[in-house]
RONU-408249 format. One record per atom (N, C-alpha, C): residue number from 0; x, z negated, y negated. Coordinates in Angstrom, 3 decimals, padded with zeros to 6 digits. Atoms other than C-alpha are relative to their C-alpha. Example, Ala and Ser with C-alpha at 12.3 -4.5 7.8 and 13.67 -1.06 7.14 Angstrom:
2
nr:0; c1:000.890; c3:000.000; c2:001.190
nr:0; c1:012.300; c3:-007.800; c2:004.500
nr:0; c1:000.900; c3:000.000; c2:-001.200
nr:1; c1:-000.820; c3:000.060; c2:001.190
nr:1; c1:013.670; c3:-007.140; c2:001.060
nr:1; c1:-000.770; c3:-000.730; c2:-001.090
//
This chain:
157
nr:0; c1:000.260; c3:-000.384; c2:-001.370
nr:0; c1:-023.316; c3:-055.959; c2:002.089
nr:0; c1:001.129; c3:000.910; c2:000.467
nr:1; c1:-001.116; c3:-000.797; c2:-000.518
nr:1; c1:-020.506; c3:-054.547; c2:004.217
nr:1; c1:-000.517; c3:001.261; c2:000.672
nr:2; c1:000.428; c3:-001.233; c2:-000.653
nr:2; c1:-020.645; c3:-050.999; c2:005.514
nr:2; c1:-000.075; c3:-000.194; c2:001.507
nr:3; c1:000.173; c3:000.123; c2:-001.456
nr:3; c1:-021.841; c3:-050.659; c2:009.059
nr:3; c1:001.058; c3:000.810; c2:000.730
nr:4; c1:-000.953; c3:-000.744; c2:-000.827
nr:4; c1:-019.692; c3:-049.356; c2:011.915
nr:4; c1:-000.295; c3:001.486; c2:-000.011
nr:5; c1:000.380; c3:-001.408; c2:000.050
nr:5; c1:-021.628; c3:-046.083; c2:011.744
nr:5; c1:000.515; c3:000.678; c2:-001.252
nr:6; c1:-000.525; c3:-000.549; c2:001.249
nr:6; c1:-020.614; c3:-045.584; c2:008.110
nr:6; c1:001.510; c3:000.190; c2:000.087
nr:7; c1:-001.447; c3:-000.126; c2:-000.184
nr:7; c1:-016.957; c3:-046.221; c2:009.022
nr:7; c1:000.325; c3:001.236; c2:000.837
nr:8; c1:-000.216; c3:-001.161; c2:-000.871
nr:8; c1:-017.187; c3:-043.607; c2:011.765
nr:8; c1:-000.247; c3:001.296; c2:-000.771
nr:9; c1:000.298; c3:-001.190; c2:000.796
nr:9; c1:-018.806; c3:-041.099; c2:009.416
nr:9; c1:001.133; c3:000.289; c2:-000.987
nr:10; c1:-001.090; c3:-000.176; c2:000.963
nr:10; c1:-016.087; c3:-041.680; c2:006.822
nr:10; c1:001.257; c3:000.489; c2:000.713
nr:11; c1:-001.171; c3:-000.431; c2:-000.768
nr:11; c1:-013.370; c3:-041.298; c2:009.478
nr:11; c1:-000.123; c3:001.480; c2:000.380
nr:12; c1:000.228; c3:-001.399; c2:-000.376
nr:12; c1:-014.892; c3:-038.008; c2:010.668
nr:12; c1:000.159; c3:000.902; c2:-001.229
nr:13; c1:-000.111; c3:-000.803; c2:001.219
nr:13; c1:-015.174; c3:-036.729; c2:007.089
nr:13; c1:001.461; c3:000.126; c2:-000.441
nr:14; c1:-001.422; c3:-000.048; c2:000.374
nr:14; c1:-011.523; c3:-037.621; c2:006.365
nr:14; c1:000.783; c3:000.888; c2:000.960
nr:15; c1:-000.658; c3:-000.845; c2:-001.003
nr:15; c1:-010.429; c3:-035.956; c2:009.604
nr:15; c1:-000.294; c3:001.471; c2:-000.284
nr:16; c1:000.379; c3:-001.379; c2:000.313
nr:16; c1:-012.372; c3:-032.805; c2:008.708
nr:16; c1:000.702; c3:000.493; c2:-001.261
nr:17; c1:-000.698; c3:-000.379; c2:001.225
nr:17; c1:-010.869; c3:-032.795; c2:005.210
nr:17; c1:001.469; c3:000.319; c2:000.309
nr:18; c1:-001.418; c3:-000.173; c2:-000.324
nr:18; c1:-007.333; c3:-033.190; c2:006.581
nr:18; c1:000.227; c3:001.324; c2:000.723
nr:19; c1:-000.206; c3:-001.223; c2:-000.769
nr:19; c1:-007.687; c3:-030.386; c2:009.098
nr:19; c1:-000.523; c3:001.240; c2:-000.720
nr:20; c1:000.382; c3:-001.104; c2:000.878
nr:20; c1:-009.490; c3:-028.224; c2:006.556
nr:20; c1:001.177; c3:000.434; c2:-000.851
nr:21; c1:-001.212; c3:-000.321; c2:000.769
nr:21; c1:-006.378; c3:-028.451; c2:004.387
nr:21; c1:001.070; c3:000.622; c2:000.882
nr:22; c1:-000.997; c3:-000.549; c2:-000.922
nr:22; c1:-004.157; c3:-027.800; c2:007.399
nr:22; c1:-000.317; c3:001.465; c2:000.304
nr:23; c1:000.353; c3:-001.393; c2:-000.322
nr:23; c1:-006.078; c3:-024.633; c2:008.328
nr:23; c1:000.155; c3:000.905; c2:-001.226
nr:24; c1:-000.200; c3:-000.799; c2:001.217
nr:24; c1:-006.050; c3:-023.440; c2:004.695
nr:24; c1:001.489; c3:000.257; c2:-000.207
nr:25; c1:-001.440; c3:-000.161; c2:000.156
nr:25; c1:-002.292; c3:-024.049; c2:004.538
nr:25; c1:000.580; c3:000.997; c2:000.978
nr:26; c1:-000.477; c3:-000.944; c2:-001.016
nr:26; c1:-001.633; c3:-022.217; c2:007.792
nr:26; c1:-000.463; c3:001.413; c2:-000.350
nr:27; c1:000.508; c3:-001.315; c2:000.406
nr:27; c1:-003.809; c3:-019.372; c2:006.512
nr:27; c1:000.834; c3:000.590; c2:-001.125
nr:28; c1:-000.874; c3:-000.486; c2:001.076
nr:28; c1:-001.744; c3:-019.121; c2:003.316
nr:28; c1:001.342; c3:000.469; c2:000.560
nr:29; c1:-001.290; c3:-000.357; c2:-000.586
nr:29; c1:001.441; c3:-019.067; c2:005.394
nr:29; c1:-000.097; c3:001.311; c2:000.787
nr:30; c1:000.175; c3:-001.228; c2:-000.791
nr:30; c1:000.148; c3:-016.403; c2:007.811
nr:30; c1:-000.254; c3:001.206; c2:-000.908
nr:31; c1:000.275; c3:-001.090; c2:000.942
nr:31; c1:-001.197; c3:-014.301; c2:004.954
nr:31; c1:001.276; c3:000.414; c2:-000.722
nr:32; c1:-001.276; c3:-000.304; c2:000.630
nr:32; c1:002.171; c3:-014.565; c2:003.231
nr:32; c1:000.893; c3:000.827; c2:000.918
nr:33; c1:-000.807; c3:-000.755; c2:-000.958
nr:33; c1:003.887; c3:-013.307; c2:006.383
nr:33; c1:-000.502; c3:001.431; c2:000.133
nr:34; c1:000.594; c3:-001.336; c2:-000.114
nr:34; c1:001.476; c3:-010.383; c2:006.672
nr:34; c1:000.330; c3:000.823; c2:-001.247
nr:35; c1:-000.302; c3:-000.715; c2:001.242
nr:35; c1:001.961; c3:-009.441; c2:003.003
nr:35; c1:001.482; c3:000.366; c2:-000.054
nr:36; c1:-001.436; c3:-000.260; c2:-000.033
nr:36; c1:005.744; c3:-009.711; c2:003.436
nr:36; c1:000.305; c3:001.221; c2:000.867
nr:37; c1:-000.224; c3:-001.133; c2:-000.913
nr:37; c1:005.716; c3:-007.340; c2:006.412
nr:37; c1:-000.587; c3:001.280; c2:-000.587
nr:38; c1:000.646; c3:-001.162; c2:000.607
nr:38; c1:003.265; c3:-004.983; c2:004.682
nr:38; c1:000.848; c3:000.557; c2:-001.148
nr:39; c1:-000.816; c3:-000.436; c2:001.135
nr:39; c1:005.438; c3:-004.889; c2:001.546
nr:39; c1:001.231; c3:000.758; c2:000.446
nr:40; c1:-001.201; c3:-000.685; c2:-000.491
nr:40; c1:008.527; c3:-003.942; c2:003.516
nr:40; c1:-000.336; c3:001.322; c2:000.678
nr:41; c1:000.415; c3:-001.264; c2:-000.623
nr:41; c1:006.660; c3:-001.300; c2:005.532
nr:41; c1:-000.297; c3:001.037; c2:-001.074
nr:42; c1:000.303; c3:-000.915; c2:001.105
nr:42; c1:005.332; c3:000.233; c2:002.318
nr:42; c1:001.276; c3:000.447; c2:-000.712
nr:43; c1:-001.265; c3:-000.326; c2:000.654
nr:43; c1:008.787; c3:000.086; c2:000.768
nr:43; c1:000.776; c3:001.032; c2:000.813
nr:44; c1:-000.796; c3:-000.894; c2:-000.843
nr:44; c1:010.515; c3:001.759; c2:003.704
nr:44; c1:-000.663; c3:001.360; c2:000.170
nr:45; c1:000.681; c3:-001.282; c2:-000.191
nr:45; c1:007.837; c3:004.417; c2:004.153
nr:45; c1:-000.077; c3:000.815; c2:-001.290
nr:46; c1:000.137; c3:-000.731; c2:001.258
nr:46; c1:007.651; c3:005.301; c2:000.445
nr:46; c1:001.288; c3:000.205; c2:-000.760
nr:47; c1:-001.248; c3:-000.041; c2:000.746
nr:47; c1:011.295; c3:004.984; c2:-000.571
nr:47; c1:000.527; c3:001.416; c2:-000.195
nr:48; c1:-000.533; c3:-001.370; c2:000.109
nr:48; c1:012.303; c3:008.600; c2:000.172
nr:48; c1:-000.830; c3:000.846; c2:-000.965
nr:49; c1:000.898; c3:-000.797; c2:000.835
nr:49; c1:009.271; c3:010.020; c2:-001.596
nr:49; c1:000.092; c3:-000.394; c2:-001.477
nr:50; c1:-000.011; c3:000.481; c2:001.385
nr:50; c1:009.366; c3:007.833; c2:-004.723
nr:50; c1:000.627; c3:-001.390; c2:-000.024
nr:51; c1:-000.736; c3:001.265; c2:-000.069
nr:51; c1:012.044; c3:005.125; c2:-004.815
nr:51; c1:-000.437; c3:-001.012; c2:-001.065
nr:52; c1:000.415; c3:001.002; c2:001.000
nr:52; c1:011.032; c3:003.499; c2:-008.145
nr:52; c1:-001.358; c3:-000.627; c2:000.320
nr:53; c1:001.313; c3:000.534; c2:-000.355
nr:53; c1:007.427; c3:003.168; c2:-007.027
nr:53; c1:000.111; c3:-000.929; c2:001.194
nr:54; c1:-000.170; c3:000.839; c2:-001.193
nr:54; c1:008.510; c3:001.771; c2:-003.644
nr:54; c1:000.594; c3:-001.356; c2:-000.364
nr:55; c1:-000.621; c3:001.260; c2:000.434
nr:55; c1:010.687; c3:-000.846; c2:-005.356
nr:55; c1:-001.020; c3:-000.875; c2:-000.719
nr:56; c1:001.006; c3:000.763; c2:000.738
nr:56; c1:007.863; c3:-001.886; c2:-007.696
nr:56; c1:-001.075; c3:-000.557; c2:000.932
nr:57; c1:000.991; c3:000.476; c2:-000.975
nr:57; c1:005.409; c3:-002.138; c2:-004.801
nr:57; c1:000.568; c3:-001.192; c2:000.768
nr:58; c1:-000.622; c3:001.099; c2:-000.742
nr:58; c1:007.846; c3:-004.321; c2:-002.856
nr:58; c1:000.111; c3:-001.251; c2:-000.875
nr:59; c1:-000.096; c3:001.160; c2:000.894
nr:59; c1:008.488; c3:-006.573; c2:-005.877
nr:59; c1:-001.365; c3:-000.651; c2:-000.198
nr:60; c1:001.358; c3:000.504; c2:000.175
nr:60; c1:004.746; c3:-006.924; c2:-006.415
nr:60; c1:-000.433; c3:-000.804; c2:001.227
nr:61; c1:000.399; c3:000.682; c2:-001.238
nr:61; c1:004.159; c3:-007.868; c2:-002.776
nr:61; c1:000.816; c3:-001.279; c2:000.207
nr:62; c1:-000.837; c3:001.188; c2:-000.169
nr:62; c1:007.096; c3:-010.304; c2:-002.717
nr:62; c1:-000.418; c3:-001.116; c2:-000.953
nr:63; c1:000.503; c3:001.018; c2:000.922
nr:63; c1:005.769; c3:-012.079; c2:-005.817
nr:63; c1:-001.310; c3:-000.601; c2:000.518
nr:64; c1:001.213; c3:000.535; c2:-000.620
nr:64; c1:002.416; c3:-012.414; c2:-004.041
nr:64; c1:000.370; c3:-000.963; c2:001.124
nr:65; c1:-000.461; c3:000.899; c2:-001.064
nr:65; c1:004.268; c3:-013.948; c2:-001.076
nr:65; c1:000.458; c3:-001.327; c2:-000.605
nr:66; c1:-000.456; c3:001.231; c2:000.653
nr:66; c1:005.910; c3:-016.449; c2:-003.447
nr:66; c1:-001.201; c3:-000.848; c2:-000.434
nr:67; c1:001.218; c3:000.720; c2:000.398
nr:67; c1:002.464; c3:-017.374; c2:-004.810
nr:67; c1:-000.632; c3:-000.674; c2:001.222
nr:68; c1:000.603; c3:000.562; c2:-001.210
nr:68; c1:001.102; c3:-017.880; c2:-001.287
nr:68; c1:000.832; c3:-001.155; c2:000.550
nr:69; c1:-000.865; c3:001.089; c2:-000.463
nr:69; c1:004.119; c3:-020.004; c2:-000.319
nr:69; c1:-000.107; c3:-001.223; c2:-000.919
nr:70; c1:000.176; c3:001.113; c2:000.936
nr:70; c1:003.670; c3:-022.104; c2:-003.461
nr:70; c1:-001.301; c3:-000.739; c2:000.299
nr:71; c1:001.268; c3:000.633; c2:-000.375
nr:71; c1:000.052; c3:-022.741; c2:-002.457
nr:71; c1:000.145; c3:-000.758; c2:001.324
nr:72; c1:-000.292; c3:000.666; c2:-001.276
nr:72; c1:001.221; c3:-023.595; c2:001.074
nr:72; c1:000.735; c3:-001.317; c2:-000.257
nr:73; c1:-000.780; c3:001.213; c2:000.324
nr:73; c1:003.762; c3:-026.081; c2:-000.348
nr:73; c1:-000.877; c3:-001.034; c2:-000.685
nr:74; c1:000.907; c3:000.922; c2:000.682
nr:74; c1:001.058; c3:-027.603; c2:-002.572
nr:74; c1:-000.858; c3:-000.749; c2:001.009
nr:75; c1:000.815; c3:000.636; c2:-001.032
nr:75; c1:-001.083; c3:-028.291; c2:000.484
nr:75; c1:000.838; c3:-001.002; c2:000.793
nr:76; c1:-000.881; c3:000.937; c2:-000.714
nr:76; c1:001.865; c3:-029.865; c2:002.324
nr:76; c1:000.193; c3:-001.269; c2:-000.831
nr:77; c1:-000.201; c3:001.159; c2:000.877
nr:77; c1:002.560; c3:-032.118; c2:-000.663
nr:77; c1:-001.256; c3:-000.844; c2:-000.110
nr:78; c1:001.256; c3:000.755; c2:000.057
nr:78; c1:-001.115; c3:-033.068; c2:-000.878
nr:78; c1:-000.200; c3:-000.814; c2:001.276
nr:79; c1:000.175; c3:000.724; c2:-001.262
nr:79; c1:-001.224; c3:-033.997; c2:002.809
nr:79; c1:000.970; c3:-001.177; c2:000.114
nr:80; c1:-000.968; c3:001.099; c2:-000.032
nr:80; c1:001.903; c3:-036.147; c2:002.360
nr:80; c1:-000.372; c3:-001.124; c2:-000.961
nr:81; c1:000.184; c3:001.008; c2:001.051
nr:81; c1:000.952; c3:-037.912; c2:-000.863
nr:81; c1:-001.457; c3:-000.304; c2:-000.335
nr:82; c1:001.433; c3:000.102; c2:000.325
nr:82; c1:-002.838; c3:-037.455; c2:-001.103
nr:82; c1:-000.260; c3:000.136; c2:-001.499
nr:83; c1:000.197; c3:-000.301; c2:001.414
nr:83; c1:-002.351; c3:-036.399; c2:-004.731
nr:83; c1:000.328; c3:001.472; c2:-000.231
nr:84; c1:-000.250; c3:-001.395; c2:000.352
nr:84; c1:-002.431; c3:-032.968; c2:-006.309
nr:84; c1:000.725; c3:000.011; c2:-001.341
nr:85; c1:-000.794; c3:-000.120; c2:001.215
nr:85; c1:000.188; c3:-032.122; c2:-008.909
nr:85; c1:-000.407; c3:001.268; c2:-000.748
nr:86; c1:000.314; c3:-001.159; c2:000.837
nr:86; c1:-000.428; c3:-029.761; c2:-011.787
nr:86; c1:001.104; c3:001.053; c2:000.063
nr:87; c1:-001.158; c3:-000.881; c2:000.095
nr:87; c1:003.079; c3:-028.261; c2:-011.616
nr:87; c1:-000.072; c3:001.252; c2:000.883
nr:88; c1:000.044; c3:-001.226; c2:-000.820
nr:88; c1:002.594; c3:-025.885; c2:-008.637
nr:88; c1:-000.992; c3:001.037; c2:-000.531
nr:89; c1:000.987; c3:-000.937; c2:000.521
nr:89; c1:-000.458; c3:-024.367; c2:-010.284
nr:89; c1:000.528; c3:000.692; c2:-001.261
nr:90; c1:-000.653; c3:-000.635; c2:001.148
nr:90; c1:001.535; c3:-023.751; c2:-013.459
nr:90; c1:000.985; c3:001.060; c2:000.487
nr:91; c1:-000.915; c3:-000.991; c2:-000.590
nr:91; c1:004.179; c3:-022.015; c2:-011.318
nr:91; c1:-000.769; c3:001.238; c2:000.452
nr:92; c1:000.806; c3:-001.126; c2:-000.497
nr:92; c1:001.496; c3:-019.864; c2:-009.676
nr:92; c1:-000.496; c3:000.850; c2:-001.167
nr:93; c1:000.478; c3:-000.747; c2:001.166
nr:93; c1:000.065; c3:-018.910; c2:-013.073
nr:93; c1:001.105; c3:000.830; c2:-000.643
nr:94; c1:-001.133; c3:-000.722; c2:000.577
nr:94; c1:003.498; c3:-017.935; c2:-014.392
nr:94; c1:000.362; c3:001.192; c2:000.878
nr:95; c1:-000.358; c3:-001.084; c2:-000.930
nr:95; c1:004.316; c3:-015.888; c2:-011.283
nr:95; c1:-001.063; c3:001.095; c2:-000.022
nr:96; c1:001.077; c3:-000.991; c2:000.018
nr:96; c1:000.907; c3:-014.196; c2:-011.347
nr:96; c1:000.046; c3:000.841; c2:-001.281
nr:97; c1:-000.083; c3:-000.745; c2:001.253
nr:97; c1:001.354; c3:-013.237; c2:-015.016
nr:97; c1:001.203; c3:000.936; c2:-000.016
nr:98; c1:-001.173; c3:-000.877; c2:-000.110
nr:98; c1:004.857; c3:-011.873; c2:-014.382
nr:98; c1:-000.333; c3:001.172; c2:000.910
nr:99; c1:000.409; c3:-001.054; c2:-000.939
nr:99; c1:003.434; c3:-009.948; c2:-011.437
nr:99; c1:-000.882; c3:001.039; c2:-000.702
nr:100; c1:000.881; c3:-000.914; c2:000.743
nr:100; c1:000.761; c3:-008.474; c2:-013.715
nr:100; c1:000.809; c3:000.838; c2:-000.991
nr:101; c1:-000.853; c3:-000.758; c2:000.922
nr:101; c1:003.397; c3:-007.483; c2:-016.296
nr:101; c1:000.742; c3:001.114; c2:000.734
nr:102; c1:-000.694; c3:-001.024; c2:-000.788
nr:102; c1:005.352; c3:-005.654; c2:-013.600
nr:102; c1:-000.961; c3:001.127; c2:000.390
nr:103; c1:001.001; c3:-001.001; c2:-000.373
nr:103; c1:002.167; c3:-003.901; c2:-012.507
nr:103; c1:-000.324; c3:000.901; c2:-001.185
nr:104; c1:000.284; c3:-000.787; c2:001.204
nr:104; c1:001.419; c3:-002.814; c2:-016.075
nr:104; c1:001.140; c3:000.980; c2:-000.258
nr:105; c1:-001.166; c3:-000.864; c2:000.213
nr:105; c1:004.944; c3:-001.483; c2:-016.478
nr:105; c1:000.072; c3:001.123; c2:001.010
nr:106; c1:-000.029; c3:-001.016; c2:-001.053
nr:106; c1:004.735; c3:000.346; c2:-013.176
nr:106; c1:-001.060; c3:001.061; c2:-000.245
nr:107; c1:001.080; c3:-000.961; c2:000.237
nr:107; c1:001.400; c3:001.940; c2:-014.048
nr:107; c1:000.378; c3:000.970; c2:-001.124
nr:108; c1:-000.387; c3:-000.861; c2:001.126
nr:108; c1:002.710; c3:003.234; c2:-017.380
nr:108; c1:001.096; c3:000.966; c2:000.424
nr:109; c1:-001.138; c3:-000.818; c2:-000.411
nr:109; c1:005.951; c3:004.494; c2:-015.859
nr:109; c1:-000.421; c3:001.089; c2:000.984
nr:110; c1:000.342; c3:-000.944; c2:-001.061
nr:110; c1:004.372; c3:006.170; c2:-012.857
nr:110; c1:-001.069; c3:001.014; c2:-000.416
nr:111; c1:001.025; c3:-000.945; c2:000.447
nr:111; c1:001.520; c3:007.811; c2:-014.766
nr:111; c1:000.580; c3:001.145; c2:-000.812
nr:112; c1:-000.580; c3:-001.060; c2:000.832
nr:112; c1:003.854; c3:009.814; c2:-016.938
nr:112; c1:-000.620; c3:-000.027; c2:-001.376
nr:113; c1:000.618; c3:-000.081; c2:001.316
nr:113; c1:001.884; c3:010.919; c2:-019.962
nr:113; c1:-001.268; c3:-000.847; c2:-000.027
nr:114; c1:001.128; c3:000.924; c2:000.129
nr:114; c1:-000.605; c3:008.282; c2:-021.145
nr:114; c1:-000.628; c3:000.208; c2:-001.369
nr:115; c1:000.678; c3:-000.167; c2:001.288
nr:115; c1:-003.243; c3:008.661; c2:-023.857
nr:115; c1:000.251; c3:-001.222; c2:-000.885
nr:116; c1:-000.221; c3:001.083; c2:000.962
nr:116; c1:-002.965; c3:006.540; c2:-026.990
nr:116; c1:-000.933; c3:-001.172; c2:000.283
nr:117; c1:000.969; c3:001.059; c2:-000.297
nr:117; c1:-006.114; c3:004.608; c2:-026.100
nr:117; c1:000.447; c3:-000.796; c2:001.225
nr:118; c1:-000.441; c3:000.671; c2:-001.235
nr:118; c1:-004.846; c3:003.855; c2:-022.597
nr:118; c1:001.284; c3:-000.797; c2:-000.238
nr:119; c1:-001.242; c3:000.705; c2:000.311
nr:119; c1:-001.400; c3:002.905; c2:-023.930
nr:119; c1:-000.303; c3:-001.293; c2:-000.756
nr:120; c1:000.378; c3:001.197; c2:000.761
nr:120; c1:-003.015; c3:000.478; c2:-026.407
nr:120; c1:-000.628; c3:-001.054; c2:000.912
nr:121; c1:000.567; c3:000.944; c2:-000.969
nr:121; c1:-004.998; c3:-001.075; c2:-023.525
nr:121; c1:001.108; c3:-000.667; c2:000.813
nr:122; c1:-001.144; c3:000.551; c2:-000.729
nr:122; c1:-001.773; c3:-001.502; c2:-021.532
nr:122; c1:000.761; c3:-000.999; c2:-000.864
nr:123; c1:-000.746; c3:000.853; c2:000.918
nr:123; c1:-000.041; c3:-002.983; c2:-024.562
nr:123; c1:-000.721; c3:-001.329; c2:-000.225
nr:124; c1:000.786; c3:001.221; c2:000.185
nr:124; c1:-002.856; c3:-005.472; c2:-025.183
nr:124; c1:000.052; c3:-000.865; c2:001.259
nr:125; c1:-000.077; c3:000.715; c2:-001.277
nr:125; c1:-002.870; c3:-006.434; c2:-021.491
nr:125; c1:001.359; c3:-000.683; c2:000.142
nr:126; c1:-001.350; c3:000.560; c2:-000.093
nr:126; c1:000.893; c3:-006.959; c2:-021.594
nr:126; c1:000.168; c3:-001.172; c2:-000.973
nr:127; c1:-000.120; c3:001.071; c2:000.989
nr:127; c1:000.698; c3:-009.053; c2:-024.780
nr:127; c1:-000.769; c3:-001.244; c2:000.424
nr:128; c1:000.776; c3:001.137; c2:-000.492
nr:128; c1:-002.016; c3:-011.251; c2:-023.313
nr:128; c1:000.765; c3:-000.715; c2:001.111
nr:129; c1:-000.755; c3:000.622; c2:-001.092
nr:129; c1:000.086; c3:-011.825; c2:-020.188
nr:129; c1:001.260; c3:-000.700; c2:-000.489
nr:130; c1:-001.158; c3:000.681; c2:000.593
nr:130; c1:003.169; c3:-012.641; c2:-022.263
nr:130; c1:-000.458; c3:-001.313; c2:-000.652
nr:131; c1:000.554; c3:001.224; c2:000.597
nr:131; c1:001.040; c3:-015.138; c2:-024.198
nr:131; c1:-000.329; c3:-001.045; c2:001.047
nr:132; c1:000.323; c3:000.921; c2:-001.092
nr:132; c1:-000.196; c3:-016.667; c2:-020.953
nr:132; c1:001.280; c3:-000.610; c2:000.573
nr:133; c1:-001.276; c3:000.496; c2:-000.530
nr:133; c1:003.383; c3:-016.936; c2:-019.658
nr:133; c1:000.595; c3:-001.044; c2:-000.950
nr:134; c1:-000.553; c3:000.950; c2:000.969
nr:134; c1:004.564; c3:-018.627; c2:-022.855
nr:134; c1:-000.788; c3:-001.308; c2:-000.015
nr:135; c1:000.836; c3:001.207; c2:-000.006
nr:135; c1:001.623; c3:-021.049; c2:-022.828
nr:135; c1:000.240; c3:-000.824; c2:001.265
nr:136; c1:-000.224; c3:000.722; c2:-001.257
nr:136; c1:002.192; c3:-021.925; c2:-019.157
nr:136; c1:001.398; c3:-000.613; c2:000.072
nr:137; c1:-001.363; c3:000.557; c2:000.040
nr:137; c1:005.945; c3:-022.390; c2:-019.652
nr:137; c1:000.018; c3:-001.230; c2:-000.916
nr:138; c1:000.094; c3:001.150; c2:000.894
nr:138; c1:005.210; c3:-024.695; c2:-022.595
nr:138; c1:-000.717; c3:-001.163; c2:000.690
nr:139; c1:000.732; c3:001.037; c2:-000.731
nr:139; c1:002.674; c3:-026.602; c2:-020.498
nr:139; c1:000.875; c3:-000.625; c2:001.081
nr:140; c1:-000.908; c3:000.496; c2:-001.038
nr:140; c1:005.218; c3:-026.905; c2:-017.686
nr:140; c1:001.065; c3:-000.906; c2:-000.615
nr:141; c1:-001.001; c3:000.805; c2:000.706
nr:141; c1:007.833; c3:-028.203; c2:-020.133
nr:141; c1:-000.589; c3:-001.359; c2:-000.400
nr:142; c1:000.655; c3:001.244; c2:000.425
nr:142; c1:005.424; c3:-030.789; c2:-021.565
nr:142; c1:-000.313; c3:-000.870; c2:001.215
nr:143; c1:000.324; c3:000.747; c2:-001.228
nr:143; c1:004.306; c3:-031.800; c2:-018.072
nr:143; c1:001.239; c3:-000.677; c2:000.567
nr:144; c1:-001.245; c3:000.577; c2:-000.540
nr:144; c1:007.902; c3:-032.333; c2:-016.929
nr:144; c1:000.534; c3:-001.102; c2:-000.902
nr:145; c1:-000.468; c3:001.034; c2:000.942
nr:145; c1:008.886; c3:-034.254; c2:-020.085
nr:145; c1:-000.859; c3:-001.245; c2:000.149
nr:146; c1:000.920; c3:001.127; c2:-000.165
nr:146; c1:005.815; c3:-036.447; c2:-019.700
nr:146; c1:000.283; c3:-000.730; c2:001.303
nr:147; c1:-000.308; c3:000.597; c2:-001.296
nr:147; c1:006.674; c3:-037.011; c2:-016.038
nr:147; c1:001.305; c3:-000.771; c2:-000.022
nr:148; c1:-001.285; c3:000.687; c2:000.097
nr:148; c1:010.269; c3:-037.925; c2:-016.856
nr:148; c1:-000.142; c3:-001.316; c2:-000.770
nr:149; c1:000.213; c3:001.224; c2:000.774
nr:149; c1:009.124; c3:-040.447; c2:-019.480
nr:149; c1:-000.723; c3:-001.042; c2:000.847
nr:150; c1:000.734; c3:000.931; c2:-000.846
nr:150; c1:006.643; c3:-041.993; c2:-017.033
nr:150; c1:000.909; c3:-000.560; c2:001.096
nr:151; c1:-000.920; c3:000.452; c2:-001.038
nr:151; c1:009.323; c3:-042.160; c2:-014.311
nr:151; c1:001.010; c3:-000.984; c2:-000.567
nr:152; c1:-000.961; c3:000.886; c2:000.647
nr:152; c1:011.806; c3:-043.743; c2:-016.739
nr:152; c1:-000.631; c3:-001.358; c2:-000.290
nr:153; c1:000.690; c3:001.240; c2:000.314
nr:153; c1:009.220; c3:-046.316; c2:-017.796
nr:153; c1:-000.217; c3:-000.838; c2:001.246
nr:154; c1:000.216; c3:000.742; c2:-001.247
nr:154; c1:008.520; c3:-047.247; c2:-014.166
nr:154; c1:001.315; c3:-000.598; c2:000.478
nr:155; c1:-001.306; c3:000.467; c2:-000.479
nr:155; c1:012.228; c3:-047.531; c2:-013.279
nr:155; c1:000.638; c3:-000.988; c2:-000.974
nr:156; c1:-000.690; c3:000.798; c2:001.021
nr:156; c1:013.412; c3:-049.042; c2:-016.561
nr:156; c1:-000.808; c3:-001.155; c2:-000.382
//
């Protein structure tokens, strides 16, 4: 039995809503990235005279967040073009987020001055976990790219 005209209309409306849902999410990521970018620079400029190292770390942290938001924006654009979602951008986001966390850990230790042994061990464990996550994600990215190259070669060759 073929679908009725009403079912076709419902499916068209649902696809339209999905498409524009992705568009609004993408625009939101882009706008949020712009706001974070401006905020990061305002914080940097206002805090630089008082504490330059902290201001630099805050700006780097905010800029890495902007990169994450732009990567998510690009992922949505690619999805709207191809109707497929790639794993690679999410691996990039995970790597950037872990690097961002490492910078935050380093900043916290540096800016706190004297840190208790217990707190230092917590920082160290947090840093080691993030390094492990980065290594695992880089390995996953490498395997994903190698697998993709082999599949592309097989299709072309």
